[in-house]
C-alpha positions as CSV (number, residue, x, y, z in Angstrom):
1,M,5.2,-13.0,-8.7
2,R,8.9,-12.7,-9.0
3,A,8.8,-13.2,-12.7
4,A,6.1,-10.5,-13.0
5,I,8.2,-8.1,-10.9
6,R,11.2,-8.7,-13.1
7,A,9.1,-7.3,-16.0
8,I,8.9,-3.9,-14.4
9,P,11.8,-1.6,-15.1
10,P,13.9,-1.1,-11.9
11,G,13.3,2.3,-10.3
12,T,11.2,4.2,-7.9
13,Y,7.6,5.1,-8.8
14,A,5.6,7.5,-6.6
15,S,2.1,8.8,-6.3
16,A,-0.2,10.5,-3.7
17,D,-3.9,10.6,-3.1
18,F,-6.0,12.7,-0.7
19,L,-9.3,11.7,1.0
20,D,-12.1,14.2,1.2
21,E,-11.0,15.0,4.8
22,G,-7.6,16.2,3.5
23,V,-5.9,13.1,4.7
24,G,-3.0,12.1,2.4
25,V,-1.8,8.7,1.4
26,R,1.7,8.8,-0.2
27,V,3.5,5.9,-1.7
28,S,6.8,5.1,-3.3
29,V,7.1,1.8,-5.0
30,R,10.8,0.7,-5.4
31,V,11.4,-2.1,-7.9
32,R,14.7,-4.0,-7.6
33,E,15.2,-7.1,-9.8
34,E,12.7,-9.5,-8.2
35,E,11.6,-7.5,-5.2
36,V,9.2,-4.6,-4.6
37,E,9.2,-2.2,-1.6
38,V,6.0,-0.3,-1.1
39,D,6.7,2.7,1.2
40,F,4.0,4.8,2.7
41,T,6.4,7.2,4.4
42,G,4.9,10.7,4.1
43,S,1.3,9.7,4.6
44,S,-0.7,11.7,7.0
45,P,-0.6,11.0,10.7
46,Q,-3.5,9.1,12.0
47,V,-6.6,11.2,12.6
48,E,-9.6,11.3,14.9
49,L,-11.9,10.3,12.0
50,P,-12.8,6.7,11.1
51,V,-10.6,6.7,8.0
52,N,-7.4,5.2,9.5
53,A,-6.3,1.7,8.5
54,P,-4.6,-0.9,10.6
55,L,-1.5,-2.4,9.1
56,A,-3.4,-5.6,8.0
57,V,-5.8,-3.6,5.9
58,T,-2.9,-1.7,4.2
59,A,-1.1,-4.9,3.6
60,S,-4.2,-6.4,2.0
61,A,-4.5,-3.3,-0.3
62,V,-0.8,-3.7,-1.3
63,Y,-1.1,-7.4,-2.1
64,Y,-4.4,-6.9,-3.9
65,A,-3.0,-4.1,-6.1
66,L,0.2,-5.9,-7.0
67,K,-1.6,-9.2,-7.8
68,A,-4.2,-7.4,-9.9
69,L,-1.6,-5.4,-11.8
70,L,1.2,-8.0,-12.2
71,D,-0.2,-11.5,-12.1
72,P,-4.0,-11.9,-11.6
73,E,-3.8,-15.7,-12.0
74,I,-1.2,-16.4,-9.3
75,P,-2.6,-18.1,-6.2
76,P,-2.7,-15.6,-3.3
77,N,-0.3,-17.2,-0.7
78,A,2.8,-16.4,1.4
79,G,5.1,-17.4,-1.4
80,A,3.5,-14.7,-3.7
81,W,3.9,-12.0,-1.1
82,R,7.5,-12.9,0.0
83,P,9.2,-10.6,-2.6
84,I,7.0,-7.6,-1.4
85,R,8.2,-5.4,1.5
86,I,5.8,-2.9,3.0
87,V,6.9,0.2,4.9
88,A,4.0,1.8,6.8
89,P,5.1,4.1,9.6
90,E,3.3,3.4,12.8
91,G,0.9,6.2,13.8
92,T,-0.1,7.1,10.2
93,V,-3.4,6.6,8.5
94,V,-2.0,3.5,6.9
95,H,-0.8,1.9,10.2
96,A,-2.9,3.4,12.9
97,R,-2.3,2.8,16.6
98,P,-5.1,2.3,19.2
99,P,-7.3,4.1,20.1
100,A,-7.5,5.6,16.5
101,P,-10.9,5.0,14.9
102,V,-10.6,2.5,12.1
103,G,-14.2,1.6,11.3
104,G,-14.3,3.3,7.9
105,E,-10.8,2.3,6.8
106,T,-12.2,1.3,3.4
107,S,-11.4,4.9,2.3
108,S,-7.7,4.6,3.3
109,S,-7.5,1.1,1.8
110,L,-9.0,2.2,-1.5
111,S,-6.7,5.2,-1.5
112,A,-3.7,3.0,-0.8
113,T,-4.7,0.6,-3.6
114,W,-5.4,3.5,-6.0
115,T,-2.2,5.4,-5.1
116,Q,0.0,2.3,-5.5
117,S,-1.6,1.5,-8.9
118,L,-1.0,5.0,-10.1
119,A,2.6,4.8,-9.0
120,L,3.2,1.8,-11.2
């Protein structure tokens, strides 16, 4: 994964997406040498609709998008994810706190994946 990250020009790449409910997912992807920081600061606060995602779902979307875009053949393991840092502020749609409904977080997860892919 580090070799694939090195192939991306260093810099910050940003994108945003909005669910039908008007809930926003914003992401900045900062590439530095062999590391990537995926920052969801600026995403909407968690809502009373089942579109919130727990941090684990957001992390899965990040790892999936980076693996698919950068190195689809790499085995998915902790070593592959080590150069990736995720910033997802607690209390947002990408890191919801209980008792926020999360049953339909597929929308937020897909938005996080799509938004990150657009940023790169």
